N, C-alpha and C positions, 0 to 999 in steps of 0.2 A: 727856896726862901728860908733864910737863915733865921733860925727859931720853929718853923714851924715842927709841929708833930709829926710829921708822917719821914718814912724811913724813908734812906735815898739806894736804889736799887740799881745806878749805873753798871756797871759790870770794866772794868778800866780793861788796857789793853797798851800794849809798846809793840814799835817793829823797827827793823835795821835793813840797808842795806847796805852790804855786804860787798859788792863790788858793782860793776854794771850790770851783771849778768846774775847776782844773785841776791836776795832778801826773803824775808818773814815778817810774819804777822803773829802775834801773840796773843792771844787772848783768856783769863780765870785763871785757875790755879795751875801753871807750869811750872810743876815739881820733881825733878829727876828719879826724886824716891819713890814717884808713883808707875804705879801701871800704865804701861801704853799702848797705843795700836797703833801700826803705819799706813796708809792704802799709800801706793808710790808707782809715778803714771813715766812706766817705760818710754823712753828716751825716743824709741827706732818708731812708736808707734802715735800716729797725728790723727789719725781715726779710732779711736779704743771700743771695744764694747764692755759690756758688762760683763764675759767671761775670762777679760783680759785684767784683770784688776789683781796683781799683786797683794798681799800681806806681810812674805820675806822675800825683798828683793836676792839673787845670788849677790856675790860678792865682787863678779866683775861686769855687774849691769850696771849699766847707762839712768840714769833715773836726776830726773832735769825740776820734775815739781813732783808735790807731795802734801797731805796731810796725817800729821801726827794728834790724836785723841788723847788725854788725858785724864784714868780713869780711878775713881774713887768703888770701889765694888765695881758692880755695871753702869752704871752712871757717870756720863761725860761731863768732867771738872773745869778742863780747859782747852784748846785748843790751838796748836802752832801748824800753819798753811806757811810752805814752801815751796819759792816761784808761783805763790796764787796770792794776786791781791783783789783787794775791797769783798773780801767779805767775811766783813765785820761783823757784819748786824745779821746775817745766819749761825755762825759762833754764838756771837749773845743769845740766840732766839734756841741753838741746843743746849747750852748751858741752863738756860734758865726753864727750859720744860723740864727737868728732871727726867727725865724719862729713862727707863734703865734700855738699853742696846745689845742685840746681836749679831747683827747686819751691818756689818762698818761701810761697806762694799759698799751698800745702797741710801747709807751716810753718808757715804764720802760725794753721790753723786752730787747734793745738794750744794756742794761747791765747786762746780765744776772740774775736777782733775785732768780732765780729759779734752781737754781746748787748752793751747798754746796759750800763754798769757804775758 
């Protein structure tokens, strides 16, 4: 309500479809000057186990979907999902929690990156 003395906490987002098979959703502080942690799902792995999560893909490997966490120290302040859609509410929860993270593979599991979207 206009004029109310309560703060507005909704986190904005943006998205783009870059073609028929490529798109992204971004929320929070997605700033190229921030450190990032990326978790990518390998193209040829339909059913992926936790041990197959890679945070440093090789130059010639094919990755079709993943997630990038934008960090301020050890707290997530922004999230970009690549070919993973409908996970904005989860990203909002992760950012709003303001918790420190060390295990990004475990954090990425919340976004279901191992399922073909």
